[in-house]
Every structure is written in C-alpha cells, then in structure tokens.
ZAFI-868279 format. One record per residue: residue in three letters; x, y, z of N, C-alpha, C in turn. Coordinates in steps of 0.02 Angstrom, whole numbers, plus 50000, padded with zeros to 5 digits. Example, Ala and Ser with C-alpha at 12.3 -4.5 7.8 and 13.67 -1.06 7.14 Angstrom:
<marses>
ALA506604971650390506154977550390506604983550390 SER506424988850354506844994750357506455000250394 
</marses>
This chain:
<marses>
MET457785700446453458365701046495458555708546498 HIS458715710846556458895717846565459635719246550 ILE459805725646546460465727646525461015725246572 GLN460875725246637461375722746685461515715546675 GLY461005711546660461085704346646461515703146584 ILE461395707246532461785706746471462505708446484 TYR462615713746524463275715846545463645710246582 GLN463285706946629463585701446667463785695946622 LYS463365694146574463505688646529464095690446484 ALA464135697046463464675699346421465345698546460 LYS465345700146526465945699646566466145692146570 VAL465685687746582465815680546586466075678246519 GLY465755680346465465985678346397466695680746381 THR466845686946403467515689546393468025685246427 ALA467895683646491468365679546527468425672546497 ALA467865669446482467895662946455468185662646385 GLY468065667846344468365668546277469125668946284 LEU469365673146330470085673846340470415667346360 ILE470085663746406470355657146430470385652146369 GLY469845651946332469835647446275470335649646221 GLY470375656046212470875658746160471585657346180 PHE471745657946243472425656346264472565648846258 ALA472055644646269472135637246262472315635746190 ILE471985638946144472125637546071472795640346049 ILE472975646246077473635649046058474195644246083 LEU474125641846143474645637046169474655630946126 SER474065628546104474045622646063474375623945994 PHE474255629645966474565631645902475335631645910 PHE475565634245967476285634645979476565627645984 VAL476215623046014476435615746015476475613045945 ILE475975614545905475965612045835476575615045798 ASP476675621545807477255624745774477905621245792 SER477985619745856478595616445881478625609345853 SER478075605845847478115598845824478255598445748 ILE478085603445710478235603345638478885607045621 GLY479225609245674479865612745663479815619845639 ALA479245622745650479155629745627479245634445687 PRO479445640545673479505645545730478845646345766 LEU478875647845830478245648945867477865654845839 GLY477235653845832476795659145808476755659345731 THR476925654045700476935653945625476245655645595 PHE475725652445619475065653545589474835660945600 TYR474965663445659474755670345673475185675245633 THR475825673845624476245678245582475995678345511 MET475755672645485475495672445416474875677045408 ILE474485677445459473905682045457474155689245448 GLY474665690945489474965697645484475325698745416 LEU475665693745391476005694545327475475695645270 ALA474895692445278474385693045226474115700245222 VAL474185704145275473945711145272474515716045267 GLY475125713445251475665717845236476155719245295 LEU476055716145351476515716945407477085711845406 HIS477605713145443478165708545445478425707745516 GLY478775702645529479125701545591478655701145653 VAL478875704645705478475704545766477795707845758 ASN477765713045715477125716445702476605711545673 ALA476845707345628476385702445596476135697445650 LEU476575695345693476395690445747475895693745792 ILE476055699945817475605703445862474935704545832 PHE474905706645770474265707745736473855701145733 GLY474175695645716473835689245711473575687145778 LEU473975687945829473755686045897473195690545920 PHE473245697045905472695701745927472045700145892 VAL472075698945829471455697245792471165690745818 HIS471595685945833471355679445861470995680445928 MET471335684245972471035685246038470405689446037 LEU470385694345994469785698445984469195693845960 THR469335689445914468835684745890468615680145946 ALA469105677545985468935672846040468495676246092 VAL468655682446109468245685946158467555687546131 THR467515689546069466855690946038466415684746037 ILE466705678946018466325672746018466105670946090 GLY466535671946139466355670546208465775674946231 VAL465775681346214465235685846233464595683546200 VAL464605682546136463995680546099463715673846126 PHE464175669046138463985662646167463625663446234 CYS463915667346279463585668246345462925671946340 ILE462895677146301462265680846294461735676446260 CYS461915672546210461445668146178461205662546223 SER461605660846274461405655546321460825657446363 THR460625663746360460035666246402459415667246361 LEU459455665746295458895667346249458335662546258 HIS458455656446280457925651146286458155646846343 PRO457685644346385457865639846440458275633746422 MET458155631346359458545625546337459285627246326 LEU459435633546315460125635746303460475637646367 ASN460125638146423460435639946486460985634946503 LEU461545637746526462125633446542462065631446617 THR461605626646629461455624746698461935619646725 SER462355616846685462865611946710463505612746668 THR464045610346698464695610546660464675606046599 TRP464325600346605464255596146546463915599246487 LYS463365602846504462985606346452463415612046423 GLY463765615646466464215620946440464765618346398 THR465075612546418465625609946380465375607446312 PHE464795604146310464525601546250464325607246202 ALA463975612246230463765617946191464365621846163 GLY464885622346204465495625746184465835621646128 GLY465875614946134466165611046081465815611746015 VAL465145612046017464755613045955464925619845928 THR464975625045972465155631845950465845631945920 GLY466295628045949466985627645918466955624845848 LEU466535619845835466455617245767466195622745721 GLU465715626445745465425631845702465955637145690 VAL466365638845739466895644045730467385641645680 TYR467565635245683468015632345634467735633145563 ALA467105631545554466805631645487466675639145465 ILE466475643345511466275650445490466885655045489 PHE467375654045534467945658945536468595655745511 PHE468805650145543469475647445528469545645445453 MET469075641445429469165639145359469135644945307 PRO468685649545313468725655245265469365659245270 ILE469585660545333470215664345342470795660245311 THR470815653645323471345649445297471325649345220 LEU470715648145193470645647345122470735654045084 PHE470505659445112470485665745075471005670745097 ILE471385669545152471895674245173472565670645180 VAL472585665345217473235661945233473505658245172 LEU473095653945141473335650345083473555654645025 PRO473155659645008473395664244954474035667644974 ALA474095669545037474735672745060475305668245053 ILE475215661745072475735656645065475955656044993 ARG475455655344948475615654644875475965660944851 TYR475715666744868475975672944846476715673944867 PHE476845672544931477545673544956477965667644933 ALA477705661744924478125656044904478375656944832 MET477995660744792478215661844722478695667644718 GLY478875670444776479345675844777479035682644758 SER478375682944764478035689244749478065693844809 GLY477865699644802477835704244858478295710144847 ASP478125715744877478505721744870479105721944914 THR479065718444971479635718445020479905711345023 ALA480535711045038480865704945046480665701445111 LEU480595695145110480455691345171481065689445207 THR481035689045271481625686745310481685679245301 ILE482265676845323482385669445322481875666045365 ASN481735668745421481235666145470480555665845437 GLU480325671145404479675671045369479645666145312 LEU480195665245274480225660045223480175653045251 HIS480495652145310480465645645345479745644245367 MET479395649445393478705648645413478265646445353 ILE478355649845299477975648245239478085640945217 SER478695638945215478835631945191478575626845242 ALA478615628445306478355623845357477585623245351 LEU477245628745339476535628545331476345624645268 LYS476705625845213476555622445150476645614745158 ALA477155612845194477315605645201476825602045248 ASN476515605845292476065602545343475355605145340 LEU475125607345284474485610545279473905605945301 ASN473945599445281473405594845302473395593945377 LEU473955593145407473995592745482473715598745513 ILE473875604645488473655611045517472905611745510 VAL472635610245449471925610945440471525606145483 TRP471705599645485471325594945524471485595445599 GLY472095597045616472265598345686471895604145714 SER471775609345672471435615145695470685613545710 LEU470415608645675469735606445691469705604345765 ALA470175599945783470185597745853470345603645901 LEU470745608145880470905613945923470295618445933 HIS469885619245881469305623645889468775620345933 VAL468735613845930468315610045979468575611146050 LEU469255610646057469565612046119469405618946145 TYR469475624046100469305630746117468575631446142 GLY468135628746103467415629446120467255625846185 SER467535619946192467365616046254467665619546315 THR468275622346309468565625946363468165632046381 MET467975635846328467575642046337466905640046368 GLY466575634846344465935632846371465965630446440 PHE466505626746456466595624246526466635630046574 PHE467115634846558467195640446603466595645046606 SER466255645746550465625649846550465125646846598 SER465055640146591464525636746633464735637046706 LEU465385636746720465605637446793465405644146821 MET465535649446782465405656146804464645657946806 ILE464305655346754463585656846751463185652346797 HIS463425646446810463065641646854462955644746923 GLU463465648346947463385651747013462825656747011 GLU462735659946955462175664746946461505661146948 TYR461455655346915460845651546915460695649246987 LYS461185647047025461095644947092460825650747135 THR461125656747128460915662447165460215664647149 LYS460065664347081459375666147057458855661247086 GLN459045654647087458555649747113458435650547185 SER458995651847225458885652547296458505658847312 THR458605664247274458225670347282457485669247267 THR457365665647214456655664147196456325659947252 LYS456695655147279456395650947333456255655447395 GLN456715659947411456605664247469456025668747457 ASP455955671447396455375675847380454715671847386 PHE454725665547365454135661147369453925660347442 PHE454395658947485454245657547554454075663747593 THR454295669847571454145675747608453475679047588 VAL453175676547534452545679247511451955677047555 
</marses>
C-alpha cells in the first residue's frame, strides 16, 4: 500500500475514532447521571490520578480518552488493508470487526488503566491521602465510583463494544466508497485494454 493510501485510511480512522469516542463519552455521562455522580467522574479520576484537580483533571481525562480513540481508529483502518480478509467491504463486516476491536481495547487499555491507575487513585484518595485537599465534588466522585465499581467495570465492557462497533460501522461506510471506486476503476481499465 502506498503512502497516500495509508494517509487516506488514517483520515478515515481519525474520523471514525472521534465518532466512536464521542459515543462512549456520552454513554459514560449517562452512567454518571444514573449512579448520581457528577458528569465526567471517570475522566476526572484519570486526571486526579496524575495530580490534576477540577476542570483540568476532567479535560486531561477526556483528552487522553479521545487521543486513544483516534489512535485505535487509525490503526483499525490501516490494518483493514493488510489482507483481503480484513478489508471492510460491508457495514456488517466493519461493525463486527469494530466490536471485536472494542473487546480488545477493553482488555488491553481499559482494564489495565482501571486496575493500575483509577482503582489505586480511588483507594489513595478515599483514605484521605494526598498532598492537596480534594473538593466536595471530587470526594463525591470517589464515593460514587467506589459504590458502583462492578456496574462501571461491566458496563464499560458493553460501552467498548459500542465504541468499536460504531467506529467499525463508520469506517466501513467511508472505506466502502473507496472499494466501490477502486472496483469501478479496475473494471474500466479492464475494458479499455
């Protein structure tokens, strides 16, 4: 595959990753609302774990999440060209491949981040540790996460499948047009020879 083709797949992956990433952010906001936690609780915890507070913690968590979503979308689209079996020739194939990718992202990224960053941060701050005092809002976030940890971990599995399926669906929609164009060009070349 040539550089321009890789660039095109990277653009498609960026767009599809952003769409999937926004879908999961909205879903996490719904979960936050349903458990009575402030919006952006999970993302704020990621920021708290690296020493940020308030809006800065939330923005950092959202930024890291979207950067990861875009990176996964780019890798997904580029890898879809490595072998004809991986080509996203239909929306069903893209949605299925994206769902499988969402499961992999859950296992490779979400669970380690949750186990090694978020949970230790929850324990650390719940014990009253830390150099800086937490706000009432941050303490509320920590208690809401502690109380609903199983829901969050298992609900996130479904959300990552949603992310992957959404990303795969939109990737296949955008890439499918390229396959159609490539096939019609190949047929034209065949008939003009």
